[in-house]
N, C-alpha and C positions, 0 to 999 in steps of 0.2 A: 544480695551480693557476695559474691565469694572469687578468693582468683582462682584462677583457672586451673593451675596443675593439678590432677589429682592421679590418686593409679589402682591398680586392681592387680592383684596375685595372677598369675599364669598366662599363658598364651590361648589366645582363642582360637579354635577350630573353625573355620569358615567353613560354607555351604559349598561345594563345589561349583555351583554358578557364579557364586560370588568370587571364588579363587579366579575363575578366568575372567572375569571385567576386572579384581584388578591384574591382574597379569597384563592383558588389555593394555593398563594404564600407562603401563610404564615407556611399550613402544610407540602410541599411540598421544601420550601429553603434549609434545613439541608440535604436533600437527592438529591439535582444539582450535582451529581457529576461525571457525565459520559455524552454523547452525548447521548445517550437515553435520557435520562432524559427533553436533551433540544428540542429534537424530538416531546416527550409526550408535551413536553408546550406548543410546537407549535403547536401541532395535525399534524407533516407532518411525512414522511417516504420516506427511500432512495426512493423508487421506486417513490415516487412526484416530488420529487429535479430532479432527471433523466432527467420527463417526461417536465417538466418546462425550466431547462437547455436545452433540446432539442428544444424546441420550441424557445426559445430564439437565439440559432447559426444559427435555419431555413433559414437567409436569406444571412448567410455567413461572420457571425459575427466570430471576434478570439477568442474571450473571453467575458466568461460571470460568473458574480457572483450573488447569493443572500445572502441578509442581513436583518438575522429576529431579532425583539429588543420589547423585553416589559421589559416598565421604569416604575416604581411605584414611584412619587416624592410627599413631603410633604411640608409645609411650615407654619411656624405659628408666629407673631410676640406678646411679650409683650412688652404693651406700659401702661405710666399709672396705671402699676403693673396689667393689667390684656389683658384677650388674646383680641385686637380686630381686628384681620385680620389671616385666614388661609386658607389653599387650600390643599386639594389631587388631584392628577391627574397620570391618566395612558394612557403609549404608548404604542399599539401594531399593529404591522403588519410585513410587508416584503416591500424592495426596492429591482427591479432587475434591474443590469446593465448589456448592452453591450457595448463589444468595437473592433471598427473598425480602426486599424493601431490609430492615436492619437484622435480618435471622439470616443463620448459617447452615448448611447443611453441609458435614464432610466428611471422607471417607479416606481408605486410603489400601494401597496396595504392595506387597513385599516383594513379589514379582509379576515383570512391566509383560504381559499379552493383552493382547484384544480383549478377549475375553476376561479377563481379571481388571480389567481399568471401565468394561462397561457392564461390569458388574457392582464394582463401587463407584461410577455415576449413576447408578440405580438407586443408592443407599442413600447417597446425597441429594439427590433430585426430590427426595420426598421432605424436604422442606417446604417444597413447595405444593399447592394442590388446586391446582386453575388458575386460569387466566392466559391473557397472550400467551402464544408459544414461540421465542424468541430464536432465530436462526445463526450460531455465529458467523461471523465474519470472515472471510479468506485472512491465513495468516502471511504476516510481512515481520518480517526479521526486525528489529529495535537495533540499530547500532548502539552499540556504546563506548566508552572510554576505558582505557585499565587506567587506573590510579597507584596500582599496585603490583609492576613490573617485578619479577624475580630470575634471580641468577643460576642456581642454582636447586630444581627442581625435589622436596621430601623424596619424593617419591623413586630420585634414583640413588639415596642417601640409604645407605644401611646403617647396623646398629655398631657396626665393627667402624662404619666412618664417623660415629659419632663420637667413639669410644677416648681416644687421645684428649680432644679438646675435654670432652666431662671430665677426665683424669685431669688435667693441665690447670682444669679451675679448682676440682678440689688439694689439688699440691700447694695451689696457690693460697689459698686458705689457711690452710695448714703453717706453710712459711709464714703468714702476716704475724704469729702471736702465737707465743707458747702455750696459751691458755686452752687455744684450739683442740675440743676433745673430740668431736664429732664432725664430720660432712656430709651433706646428701645432698646429691646433683641429680635432677631430674630434667629430662628436655620431653614435650609433647610437640607433636606435629599433627595438623591435618590439610588434606589436599580436598576439597569439597568443589563437585562440578555440578552446577546445578543449571538445569533448563524452563523456563516457565513459558505458559502459553495463555492466551485469555479468549471470551469467546466478542473481544472487541477487534480481534484481529491480531492482537503483539503478542513476540513469540521472544525472546530475549535468552541469551545463555551466558553464561561465567564461569571465569574458574577461579574460586577464594581460596586461596592458602594462608595458613596460618602456625607461626610456629611460639613457643614458648619453653625458656630456661629459667630454671629456679636454683638458687642455691641456698640451703640451709645449714646454718651454724649452731652450735653448741661449747659453749665454750666453761669452765670452771674455774672459777678463783673465789681463794678462801671459805673453802666448804659452799659455797654459791654456784648454782648453774644457771645460766641464762642463754636462751636459744631465739635469732633473728635471723631473716633473711633477705635475701634481693633476687629482684626478678627482670628480664625483658623478656618483650613478647611482641607481636607484630604481623602481618601480612608481608611475609619474607619466606623465603628459601635456608637453606642451609647455610647462607650466607649471614644468618641471622645468629651467629658463632665467629664474630671480627673480631679480632685483637681489642678494639675499642669495647667491646661488649664483654667478652670474657675478663679485660683487666675491670670493669665495671663492677661486675660480677661477684668478684674477689674481695673488692676492697671495701665495697659498700656492704657484703652481707659479715664482715668483722669488723667494721665501723659501727656498725648500728647495735652488734650485739653487745659488744665490750662497752659501750656505751652505758648501757644498762645495769651495769657492777656499780657506777655511780650515782644511777637516778633517785629520786627521791620523789614523794607526793607533795603536790603542795596542799595548801589549806583549802577545804572543801568551800564552794560558797561562790556564788556569782559574782564573773569578773570579765573584764575585756581579755579576750581571744583572739592570736593571728596566725592566719591559718597559711601554712607555709606555700609556695609556687609548687606547681605541680602534682603530687600524691595527695593532697588536699581536697583536690577536684571528685573526691569522693562522695564528700561532704554535700557538695554540690548538686550532685547525679542522683542521691537516695533521698537529702532533703526537698529539694527541688525539683528536680528533673520530671522526678517520679509524677508528680502534681500537673506537670503541664502535658504528659499525653493524654492526647485527645478522647479516647475511650471512658478515661475517669472524668473529665470535663460533659463530654454528651451525655452520659449516665448520673451527671449531678454528686458524682460523688469525692469532687476535690474541690478544695476552699479556693482555686483558681476559676471556678469554671464560671463566675458572673463577672469578670476581672478585666478580660480584654480591652484595651485602650486605656487601661488607668496605670497608675504609678505604685509600681509596686517596690520600686526602691530610690536611691538617690542616682541622678539624670548622667551620673560614670558610669553606672553599671549598665552592663549588655552582656545577654549570656545566649551562646549559639549550641545550639545542635549539627555537627557539621558528618555529611557522609565523607566528602573529599579530602579529608585531610591525609595529605600521603602516609602511604606501610601502615599507618596504626591498627590495631585488630577490629576495632567498631567501623572502621573503615568499608565501606559498598561502592561499584561499581553500578547497582542496580538493584532494588529493594526486590523480595519476595513476591512481588505483585506485579511485575513488569512498568513500576514507576519511576522515574528518571531518580537518581541520588542527585541529592544536592545540600548547598548550606542553607538553615533555617535559621533567621533571627526568632528566638522564644521574647527576649527582653532588649528593648532597646533603648537608651539613654533614659533607664529606670521606667519607660512603660513598657506592660503586657501587651505583645502585640502579634501574637501567636501561639497555635498548639506542636504538636508532631500528630500527622495524622496520617492514617490509611486509607483503604479507599472506601472505608462503611463510615467514619467519623470526616472525610472530606464530604462524602455525600449528604449527609447529615447538616454541615455547615455550608452545604453550596460554594466549596473551595476545592482546589486541584490536590492532591495526596502528596507531602510533600517527602514521600520516600522514608518514611517511617516503614514501613509495614514489612514486620521481620519475622519469620517464623523459627522454632531449635532446628524442624525438621521437616522431610518431607508428612510425617504422622501428628504435624498440628497445624492450625489455625494461624494464617498471620494476623499479629495484633500490634497497633504503636508501640513501637521500641525506640529508646535510644540508638544513639551511634557513636559516636564522638563526642559529648556535651562539655563546654567548656565556658570560662569567663574571660573576656578580653581583657586587655591589657587596660589600664586607670590612669588618673594623673598624677599618682603620688611614687613616692620612693622608696623599698625595703627599709633601708636605712632607717627613714624621717617614719616610717610608722612603728617599727621600734622603739626607736626614742618618744614615743608620744607616748606607749604605754608608762604607766606609776607603777600596775600592779597584776599581772596577769600572765598567761602561760601562750607560748609559739608551739605549736601544733604541729608535727615533721610527719609522722605517718603513720596511717590508723589501721584497723584490723577488722572485726562485723561489727555491725549494725546494726538497728531496728527503724524503722519509719511504719510510722500511720498514716498511709496514702491521704486519708481524708481530711483531717486537718492541721496533718502534716508534721506533727509531734515526732523529736528522734531522740535515739540515744544513741550514742557512738564509741567506741574502743580506741584509744590514743594508746599506741606504743611507743612510739619517738616524742620526747619534747623538750620544750627549756624554760624552765621560770624566767619571766621579766622581770625584772624588779629595776624600778628608777632605769628607764629605759634602755635597759643594755638585757641581753640573754647571759643567765646564770647558771643553776645547778642543770642538769637532766631531769626529767623528768619521766614515768614510765605507767603505763599500766592506771589507766583513771579512764575513766568515763565524762562527755562532753553532752548534754542536755539541752534542748531545745523545741525551736519550734520554725519550720522552714520558711515559711510565708513572714514572719518574726524577724529570723536570722534577715533576711534580706532587706530588710526596713533598717535593720540595726546597722548592715555594713556601713561605717564611716571613711574608709579611707581603703582605694586598691592601687594597688604597687605596677610598675611597670616592666615587669620582668615575668610577664604568662611562660609558665611551664605546662608540656602536657607529663602526665605518668609515663616513666619506660615499661608498667608491669603491665599485667594480664589480668583483665575481672571478666569474669559470668556472671552477666546482671540476670536474676531470674525475678519471673514475673507470669503468673498465671499455669503457673508446675512446668514453664521452660526458661530453658537459660541459651542466651544469645551472646557472644562477646562484644564487647565494648570496652571504649575508652573514653578517658575525663582529663581534665587539666585545668589550672586556676593561676595567676598571679600571688603574688603574696597580699593577704586580705586582712584587714582589721574588722571585727565584731564588739560591738562599744559591749554587748553583753550576754554570756552565756552561762548556762549552768554548771558547775566542774563539783565530778566528785570525786573529791580525795581526801584528807586527813581531817577528821573532825576537831574543830578548836578546841 
């Protein structure tokens, strides 16, 4: 798992055919309302699609799908009050997948012509070798809801439009504390157009915008330097630069940095740990969520593979993976296999009730897909992936939880972590938090690890508050060599025991 905003130096020079598509995107954006508009964008017809799918199934495949993508990305960094890095990128192509049982044949083409698609289909078809030849069903558009309407499309926004607002965040951070010595502001945005068609006759199109703004702050005091950041992300356009978000980024970046000067390390050992609402959801995502993705369970790699309908936590614990949460960057109108996006309960009243499924795992379990078939791009196969994963509210209060802890820590924000999906063992790095002493938050803490086991942590959750929040930042989740945008959340949660890697006694 990593934060989404990364930078590359320089400006990408685009091939001429991609420049044409990028330019057309500006003029056609507001007209992309029907599947015909997407056919035109990718220069395909239903007749062409049927020919390609027939070729893909010509060796006896059970199923095939075509995934078209046109993604326009921009990235800019303001450092030392000037732009020092920026790039733009356009991704354009089609991926062709053939399934035979649980085996996958896959190929892709970066230039969308009938000849290139047929050639790619022939390659993907090689996963099968004989059997009944399936004829693709006539294509019908699948209508979907739009849960992330945007006001100001990124494609109509230039660097010069972003600069005054990025500069304002920069100046606000410097003005809040004289100890600030360096500020870096970054903004990245994606405009992602997808068209998915399959041999079952389904066709779906979607426009998936994403924006991210990150404010990094470095301060110096008494010869010590500290660095921290705040970020905002979501499926929004230029309206992401709202007054509220600008104020949040500048205040939060400074607050999270300055508190580090007074931070200490707790004594190492096993103790009670309280996870804060919102950002602590990353621990749920990594330590628990991945183990509930169906491919790991189908292959018997997850500790949860034989735990369906069994209790895994106390009865007030409920965990959801939700594609329909408005405007979060993990939200999707439809998954990359034409499956309906939905809200999927994984744990209900403490009982493991389901996994996150793509088409392959759903067939294996004789269930319907849950809309979790996602991929990084047209160059990748879809696999079960999380979207917005969170725990719902519980019966307790935040103050009640903190007051119940005699000696422990309160974790506010995390950075890097490692998880072994099979047994669920994890290590996470806590960037910000506090000591809890005799039921009160006392000294700030920093730079410590917490170590535990995901399934055991679930069992050890003894209190869940009613202050649920989603993280406001952006994360890119890595799995199988692919990265997809996700989000996560949590109410304040008490875990009765985790190992804290602090100072030796």
